[in-house]
C-alpha positions as CSV (number, residue, x, y, z in Angstrom):
1,M,61.2,-135.6,-32.6
2,D,62.0,-131.9,-32.1
3,R,61.1,-131.3,-35.8
4,I,57.7,-132.9,-35.4
5,G,56.8,-130.8,-32.3
6,A,56.2,-131.8,-28.7
7,E,52.4,-131.3,-28.9
8,H,52.0,-133.7,-31.9
9,V,54.3,-136.3,-30.3
10,E,52.4,-136.2,-27.0
11,R,49.0,-136.5,-28.8
12,R,50.0,-139.5,-30.8
13,L,51.7,-141.2,-27.9
14,K,48.5,-140.7,-25.8
15,V,46.5,-142.6,-28.4
16,E,49.2,-145.4,-28.6
17,T,49.1,-145.8,-24.8
18,E,45.4,-145.7,-24.4
19,H,43.8,-146.9,-27.6
20,E,46.2,-148.7,-30.0
21,A,44.5,-152.1,-29.6
22,Q,40.9,-150.7,-29.2
23,L,38.2,-152.6,-31.1
24,F,35.4,-150.1,-31.0
25,G,35.2,-146.3,-31.4
26,Q,38.7,-145.0,-32.0
27,G,39.3,-143.8,-35.5
28,L,37.1,-143.2,-38.5
29,I,35.2,-146.5,-38.5
30,I,33.2,-148.0,-35.6
31,F,34.7,-151.5,-35.5
32,N,38.5,-152.0,-36.0
33,L,38.7,-155.5,-37.5
34,E,42.5,-155.3,-37.5
35,N,42.5,-155.1,-33.7
36,W,40.4,-158.2,-33.2
37,Y,42.7,-161.0,-31.9
38,S,40.4,-163.7,-33.1
39,A,40.2,-162.4,-36.7
40,P,43.3,-164.2,-38.1
41,W,42.0,-167.6,-36.8
42,I,38.5,-167.1,-38.1
43,I,39.7,-165.9,-41.6
44,G,42.2,-168.7,-41.8
45,S,39.7,-171.4,-40.8
46,A,37.1,-170.1,-43.3
47,L,39.6,-170.2,-46.1
48,K,40.6,-173.7,-45.2
49,L,37.0,-174.9,-45.1
50,M,36.5,-173.5,-48.6
51,G,39.7,-175.1,-49.9
52,L,41.1,-171.7,-50.7
53,Y,43.8,-171.2,-48.1
54,N,46.8,-172.6,-50.1
55,R,45.9,-170.6,-53.1
56,A,45.4,-167.4,-51.0
57,R,48.7,-168.0,-49.3
58,R,50.6,-168.4,-52.6
59,N,49.0,-165.2,-54.0
60,A,50.2,-163.1,-51.1
61,D,53.8,-163.6,-52.0
62,Q,53.5,-162.7,-55.7
63,V,54.1,-159.0,-55.7
64,A,53.3,-157.4,-59.1
65,I,55.0,-154.3,-60.5
66,R,52.4,-151.9,-61.8
67,T,53.0,-148.9,-64.1
68,N,50.8,-145.9,-63.9
69,L,50.9,-142.9,-66.3
70,L,49.6,-139.7,-64.8
71,E,49.1,-136.5,-66.8
72,F,48.7,-133.0,-65.5
73,E,48.4,-129.6,-67.1
74,S,50.2,-128.0,-64.1
75,L,53.3,-130.2,-64.1
76,P,56.5,-128.2,-64.8
77,P,58.1,-129.3,-68.1
78,A,61.3,-130.1,-66.3
79,F,59.4,-132.9,-64.5
80,A,58.2,-134.7,-67.6
81,D,58.7,-138.5,-67.1
82,F,59.5,-138.0,-63.4
83,T,58.9,-141.4,-61.9
84,I,57.8,-142.3,-58.3
85,L,58.2,-145.8,-56.8
86,H,55.2,-146.2,-54.5
87,L,55.3,-148.8,-51.8
88,S,52.5,-149.3,-49.2
89,D,51.3,-151.5,-46.5
90,L,54.4,-153.7,-46.2
91,H,53.3,-155.3,-42.9
92,A,56.8,-156.7,-43.0
93,D,56.7,-159.2,-40.1
94,I,53.5,-160.9,-41.3
95,S,54.3,-160.7,-45.1
96,E,57.7,-162.4,-45.0
97,G,57.4,-164.0,-48.5
98,A,56.2,-160.8,-50.1
99,M,59.1,-158.9,-48.5
100,R,61.6,-161.5,-49.8
101,H,60.2,-161.1,-53.3
102,L,60.2,-157.3,-53.0
103,I,63.8,-157.1,-51.8
104,G,64.7,-159.2,-54.8
105,I,63.1,-157.0,-57.4
106,V,63.5,-153.3,-56.3
107,G,67.1,-153.1,-57.1
108,D,66.4,-153.4,-60.8
109,L,63.8,-150.7,-61.0
110,K,64.4,-147.2,-62.3
111,Y,62.7,-144.2,-60.7
112,D,63.5,-140.7,-59.3
113,I,62.1,-141.0,-55.8
114,C,60.5,-143.6,-53.6
115,V,57.5,-143.0,-51.4
116,L,56.2,-145.2,-48.6
117,T,52.6,-144.7,-47.5
118,G,52.6,-146.4,-44.1
119,D,51.9,-149.7,-42.2
120,Y,55.3,-151.1,-41.7
121,R,54.3,-153.4,-38.8
122,G,52.0,-156.3,-39.0
123,K,49.9,-155.8,-35.9
124,T,48.5,-152.4,-34.7
125,Y,50.5,-152.8,-31.4
126,G,53.3,-154.8,-30.0
127,P,57.0,-155.3,-31.1
128,F,58.2,-153.7,-34.3
129,D,61.9,-154.7,-34.4
130,P,61.3,-157.7,-36.8
131,S,59.5,-155.3,-39.2
132,L,62.3,-152.7,-39.0
133,K,64.9,-155.3,-39.7
134,S,63.1,-156.4,-42.9
135,I,62.5,-152.8,-44.0
136,H,66.2,-152.0,-43.5
137,E,67.1,-154.8,-45.9
138,L,64.6,-153.3,-48.4
139,T,65.8,-149.7,-48.1
140,A,69.4,-150.8,-48.6
141,R,68.3,-151.7,-52.2
142,I,66.4,-148.6,-52.9
143,K,68.2,-145.9,-54.9
144,G,67.7,-142.2,-54.4
145,P,65.6,-140.2,-52.0
146,I,62.9,-142.0,-49.9
147,Y,60.0,-140.3,-48.2
148,G,57.4,-141.8,-45.9
149,V,54.4,-141.4,-43.6
150,L,53.2,-143.5,-40.7
151,G,50.0,-145.7,-41.0
152,N,47.5,-146.9,-38.4
153,H,49.7,-150.0,-37.7
154,D,52.8,-147.9,-36.8
155,S,54.2,-146.5,-33.6
156,I,55.9,-143.1,-33.5
157,Y,58.7,-144.9,-31.7
158,M,59.6,-146.5,-35.0
159,V,60.5,-143.1,-36.6
160,P,64.1,-142.7,-35.4
161,A,65.1,-146.1,-36.9
162,L,63.2,-145.4,-40.1
163,E,65.0,-142.0,-40.5
164,E,68.3,-143.7,-39.8
165,M,67.6,-145.9,-42.8
166,G,67.4,-142.7,-45.0
167,I,63.6,-142.3,-45.0
168,R,62.5,-138.7,-44.7
169,M,59.4,-139.2,-42.5
170,L,56.8,-136.5,-43.1
171,F,54.5,-135.3,-40.2
172,N,52.1,-132.8,-41.7
173,E,55.1,-131.3,-43.5
174,C,56.2,-130.5,-47.0
175,E,59.5,-130.9,-48.9
176,T,60.6,-129.2,-52.1
177,I,61.9,-131.3,-55.0
178,S,63.9,-129.4,-57.6
179,R,64.8,-130.2,-61.2
180,K,66.8,-127.7,-63.2
181,D,65.1,-124.4,-62.3
182,S,61.7,-125.9,-61.5
183,Q,60.1,-127.2,-58.3
184,I,57.3,-129.5,-57.2
185,Y,56.2,-130.0,-53.6
186,L,55.8,-133.3,-51.7
187,A,53.8,-133.2,-48.5
188,G,52.9,-136.0,-46.1
189,I,50.5,-136.3,-43.2
190,D,50.4,-138.4,-40.1
191,D,47.7,-141.2,-39.9
192,A,44.2,-139.9,-40.5
193,H,42.4,-143.3,-40.1
194,F,43.0,-144.5,-36.5
195,Y,45.3,-141.9,-34.8
196,R,43.6,-138.9,-36.5
197,T,46.8,-136.9,-36.1
198,D,46.6,-135.6,-39.7
199,D,46.7,-131.9,-40.6
200,V,46.3,-131.5,-44.4
201,E,46.1,-127.7,-44.1
202,K,49.4,-127.5,-42.2
203,A,51.1,-129.8,-44.7
204,A,50.0,-127.5,-47.6
205,R,50.7,-124.2,-45.8
206,R,54.1,-123.4,-47.5
207,I,53.2,-124.6,-51.0
208,P,53.0,-121.6,-53.3
209,S,49.7,-121.0,-55.0
210,G,49.5,-122.8,-58.4
211,A,52.6,-125.0,-57.7
212,F,52.4,-128.7,-58.5
213,S,52.0,-130.7,-55.3
214,I,51.7,-134.3,-54.1
215,L,50.2,-135.5,-50.8
216,L,51.2,-138.7,-49.1
217,S,48.5,-140.1,-46.9
218,H,48.3,-143.6,-45.5
219,T,44.6,-143.6,-46.1
220,P,42.7,-142.1,-49.0
221,E,39.9,-141.1,-46.6
222,V,41.0,-137.5,-46.5
223,Y,40.4,-137.1,-50.2
224,S,38.0,-134.2,-49.8
225,E,40.4,-132.2,-47.5
226,A,43.3,-132.9,-49.9
227,A,41.4,-131.6,-52.9
228,K,40.3,-128.6,-51.0
229,A,43.9,-127.8,-50.1
230,G,44.8,-127.7,-53.8
231,F,46.9,-130.9,-54.1
232,D,47.2,-132.2,-57.7
233,L,48.0,-135.8,-56.7
234,M,47.4,-137.9,-53.6
235,L,49.1,-141.3,-53.1
236,S,47.7,-143.6,-50.5
237,G,47.3,-147.2,-49.4
238,H,45.5,-148.7,-46.3
239,T,42.6,-150.5,-48.0
240,H,44.7,-153.4,-49.4
241,G,42.1,-153.3,-52.2
242,G,40.0,-155.5,-49.9
243,Q,42.8,-158.2,-49.8
244,L,40.2,-161.0,-49.9
245,C,38.0,-160.1,-52.9
246,L,35.2,-161.7,-54.9
247,P,36.0,-162.6,-58.6
248,G,36.6,-159.5,-60.6
249,G,38.5,-157.9,-57.7
250,I,35.3,-156.8,-55.9
251,P,36.2,-156.1,-52.2
252,I,34.2,-157.6,-49.4
253,K,35.4,-155.0,-47.0
254,L,37.8,-152.0,-47.3
255,E,38.2,-151.0,-43.7
256,A,37.8,-147.4,-44.7
257,R,35.1,-144.7,-45.0
258,L,35.1,-143.7,-48.6
259,P,33.5,-144.4,-52.0
260,R,34.4,-147.9,-53.3
261,S,35.7,-146.4,-56.5
262,M,38.6,-145.0,-54.4
263,G,39.5,-148.4,-52.8
264,A,42.2,-149.3,-55.4
265,G,43.9,-147.8,-58.4
266,T,43.5,-144.4,-60.0
267,W,40.5,-142.2,-59.1
268,H,39.6,-138.5,-59.3
269,H,38.0,-136.0,-57.0
270,G,37.5,-132.6,-58.4
271,R,40.7,-131.6,-60.1
272,M,42.8,-133.9,-57.9
273,V,44.0,-137.3,-59.1
274,G,44.3,-140.0,-56.5
275,Y,45.9,-143.4,-56.4
276,T,45.2,-146.1,-53.8
277,S,47.8,-148.9,-53.7
278,V,46.5,-152.3,-52.8
279,G,49.8,-152.7,-51.0
280,A,52.7,-155.1,-51.1
281,G,51.9,-156.9,-47.8
282,T,48.9,-158.2,-46.0
283,S,47.1,-157.6,-42.8
284,L,46.0,-160.3,-40.2
285,L,47.3,-163.2,-42.4
286,P,49.5,-163.5,-45.4
287,V,46.6,-164.4,-47.7
288,R,45.1,-162.7,-50.8
289,L,42.3,-163.6,-53.2
290,N,41.5,-161.8,-56.5
291,C,43.6,-158.9,-55.4
292,P,47.4,-159.4,-56.1
293,P,49.9,-157.4,-54.0
294,E,51.6,-154.6,-55.8
295,I,54.2,-151.9,-56.0
296,T,53.7,-149.0,-58.4
297,L,55.8,-146.9,-60.7
298,H,53.9,-143.6,-61.3
299,T,55.3,-141.6,-64.3
300,L,54.3,-137.9,-64.4
301,R,53.8,-136.2,-67.7
302,Q,52.3,-132.9,-69.0
303,R,48.9,-133.0,-70.4
304,M,49.0,-131.4,-73.8
């Protein structure tokens, strides 16, 4: 906690103590559906009435492996074909079937680093030990360096355990990644959606001008600040792609303040490329419609 800074820790803990289950007001949106205790019952009942519950339940466990090629003029040649395994929104205690599937497939994947863009716990408050146990099983199968940020479902009290698993948690900080004589920079911010403890400018402060840089943010809602700070790539999650979508993957609700085009997959803002993962897990209930869960292998290449 010393590395994070006492002021930051106190600020986040104050929100956790006073607001973590708050329905109205706290965060970037007016109504926090994820904090409504009746929401799982209402959603589950509606799906059962429509005869969709069993299908939605099966869908939630079928985690797909996505591949995503990203090309940049500013990428150092030494980092050609550098691959990032991107996991997001595990919600491990709710998404037990998805976690079992994920634990079974990650060991066979090839990548250079793994990044986690938050939401390890199912609820936005309450116990987190069951989630940590499942994530420990997952990280034991992940090869190479792991970097992560917290999401709006996570407590700062989870950080020591996550770091003991080998995850370098980033709190408005930046790490240098080297290959041969070249470097790229990986920064991460604390949750910007609910806790609002992000500081994009601080995370970018020690990145040299013109250097290739990546930002990890649980939510893509800070896309404008990230582009202004000069990041080349931003990796996020949070939206679940809608989780329950109309045919064609059209989200009913994204639980985020941003253009719908940024709700899932690759998007652009200025010269910055963004990617919003729909996540491997689920919120409220382990159900998905027209929005399969995913993990993503991002491969970086030079644009010729």
